[in-house]
N, C-alpha and C positions, 0 to 999 in steps of 0.2 A: 654325424654330418661328414660328407665327403671332403677330403683334402683338396681334390681337384674338381673343377667344373666339367661336367660332361661336354665334350667337344667333338663328338663324332656320332654317326648314325649307322646302325647295322643295316645292311641291305639284304643279305641272305646268308644262310649257313647251310652247308651240305655235309652229310655224313659220307666219308670216303671209305671207311672200312670198320668192321666190328659192329657191335650192337649198340644202338642209340642209348645214351645214358649210362653205359657200362664202362667201368674203368678200362682204359686201353684203347677205346674207340678213337678213330682219327676223324677230325673235322676240318673243313675249309670255310672260312668266313670272309665276306667282302664288306668292307667298312668305308663309308664316305667320311672324309676328314674335313673339318672346318679349318680355314687358314692352311690349306694343304701345301706341303713343301714343293718346290719346283722340281726336285729330283730326289730319288732314293737310290743309293748305291747298293749293288748286290752285296749281301753279307751284313748290311746294317739291320738294326732291329728297332722295335717299338715297344713301349710299356703300355699294356692294355689292362684296363680294369672294368669289369662288368657289374660291379656291385650296384645295388639300388640306392646307395647313399649311406648304408650302414657301415659297420666295421668288419663285415665278413664278405669277401676277403679284404683284409686291411691293405695289403700290398698288391700292386699290379703285377702282371706276368709279362716276362720278356718274350716276345714273339718275333721271329725273323720275317722279313718281307719276302713273301713268295712271288708277288708281282705288284706292280704299281702303275696306275694310269694317271699321269700328271695333269692331263686335260680335264679329267672328271674328279680328280682328287680321291680316287678309290684305291684303297690298300687291300691286298689279299694276304691272309695269313693262314697257316696250317698248324694244327696243334693236336696233341694227344690228351685225352681226358685223364688227368691224374688226381686232382683234388678239387677244392672249393672254387678256386679261381677259374680254372678251365671249364668246370661244370657250369658255373654261372654264365660264362660266355657262350657255351654250347646251347644253353637253355633260352638265350635271348631270342626274341622274335623280330622279324624285319620291321624297321621303323623305330625300334627302341634305342635309347641313348647309351653311349659308352664313353669312357675316359681313355683317350689314346694320346700318347706323347712320344715324340721322336721326329726324325730318325736319330738313333744313337750309334756310337761306335765307329770304328774304322772298318770299312768293307774291303772287298777284293779290289786290287789295283788294276783297273781296266787298261792302263797304259803299259803294263808290264810285258804282255806277250809281244813277241817279235812278228814281223811279217811272215806269213806262211807257216807259223808255228802251230802245231797240233795242241789242242787243249784236252786234257783228260780230267773228267769230273768223277769223283767217287763219293757216293752218298748212301746213307742208311737211315731208315726211320724218319723222324721229323728233321733230320739233317738234309733231306733231299730238297725241301722247298727253297732255301736260299740259293741252291745251285741252279734252280730253274731261272731265276732272274739273271744269274750270271751267264747261263747258256743263251738266254734271250739276247743279251748284249754281244757276247763274243762270237756267236754263230753268224753274225752279220759279216765277219771278216775272216773267221777261222773255221777249220774243221774241228768239230767238238764230239768227243766220245763220252758216254756216260756209263759208268759201272755202278749199278745199284743193287744193294743187298736188302733182304727182308726175311722175316721168319717164315713167311709163306706167301704164295702168289697173291692172296687177297690183300696183303699189306704193301704191295708195290705201289708207289705213288707217281702219278703224273706221267706215266710212260707215253700215252698218246700225245700229251702236251709237248714233251721233249721231241718226239718224232716229228711233230708238225713244224718244229723249228729246224728240222734237218739233222738233228743229233742222232748219231748211231748209238743205240742202247743195248747194253749187255746186262743181263740180270742174273742174280744168284739168290737162291732161297735155302734156308737152313734145312727145310724138310724135303727139298727136291721137287716141290710141286710146280716150279717154273724155272726154266733155264738151267744154269749150273747148280749142281747140288753141293752146297757148302757155303763157306764164308766169302764175302765179296773180295776180301783181300787175297784169298786163294785164287779167285777168278782173275783178278788183276795180275797176279803173279804169272799166270799162264801167257799173258800178253806183254809182259814187261821187256823181254829181250828184244822183241820186234819194235816196241815203242822207243826203247833206248837207242836203237840204231838209226832212228829218224834224225834228219838235220834240217832245221835246228831241232834239238831235243825238246820233247813236249814239257809243258808245265802241268803239274798235278794239283788239283784243288779238291779239298776233302772236307766233308761235314757229316757228322753222325755220332754214334756212340763212342765213348772214349777208347775202349779196347780196339775198335775198328780203326780209328784214326791213328792210334799208336802203331798198329800193325802196318797200315799203309805207309805211314811216315818212315818206318824202318825199311820197308821194301823199296821205297822211292830212294832213300839214301844209299842203299846197297847198289841200286841201279845207276846212281849218279844223276838222278833227276831232281829238279827243283820241286818242292812240295810246300803248299800253303794250306793251313788248316784253320777252319772256323770252329772255335771251341764253344761247346754248349754248356756253359757254367750257369749256375743259379744266380740270378741278378735281382737285387732289391731296389737299388737307387738309380742305377745307370749313370752315376756321376763320379764314381770312384771313392765316395766318402765312406760307405759302409764296409768296404773291403771283404764283402761276402763272396766275391767272384774271382779272387786272386789266383794267378797262375804262376808257377815257378818257371822262370826262364834263365837262360845262361848265354851271355855274350862275352866274348874275349876272356873266357875263364871265370867271369864274375857271375854269380848266381843272384837272382833278385826276384822277389814276388811283385807282380804288377797286376792291377785290376784289369780284367779282360773287357769290362764294359767301356773303358776309355782308351786303353792301349791295344785293344782287340776289337771284336772277337777274332779277327783274322791275324794269324801269326805265321812266321816262317817255322815250318815243322822242326828244323834243325835247332831252333832256339828254345823249344819247349822241353823242359825236363820231364820226361814221361814217367 
């Protein structure tokens, strides 16, 4: 018997890249929520469970908000098919019930950017979706640049969506099939000197694979730029109880493990012990 009552309805699911049902495929789902929240901050996440009421999967999956329509109560999420939890969600048909709870976590601080400050987004893989909602908000008042990395051109996400917001998109692919040939951190590195010369200096927001975020955080620090990272840790409870998503941080010389679900997932990159 399900621990939670189904409280959402799947509207539709689209395959974004890869082969349907095959591990590694990328999907986008639109979910209508009951008792929908008034707002969802960029960087916040939801716990989603698509089980039919049995024990598999027992735990929900943490999925960042890609987009949110508060008028209709419709949440958009993007995810890669890894195991039973994401496979169950990808297999659901429109109209079927889901268990969705949230939003959780501390998202990006929309009040942080100064007037006329350029915003630099750096994303890779399923770390790109939360940056879309951030770009949607910040592009209303700021120039926004996106540096996106992927293994190949087929795995680049939401590029037309970002461009419709007026975001200037730069892409890097590991195999050279689109844009810069190499890692997205290397691509960013080619632009950092010009970006660092801007006044006010840009803020860099990052989400993606851990090695990519570590690389971008180091480059940002060397360039003297503020960098915020949204850490993609595995989360089970979203309340800080299970301590399965702890991150080692350091402030004023004191190191401490903190749960990223409650004190993140967005952190100052300089406070993360990489």
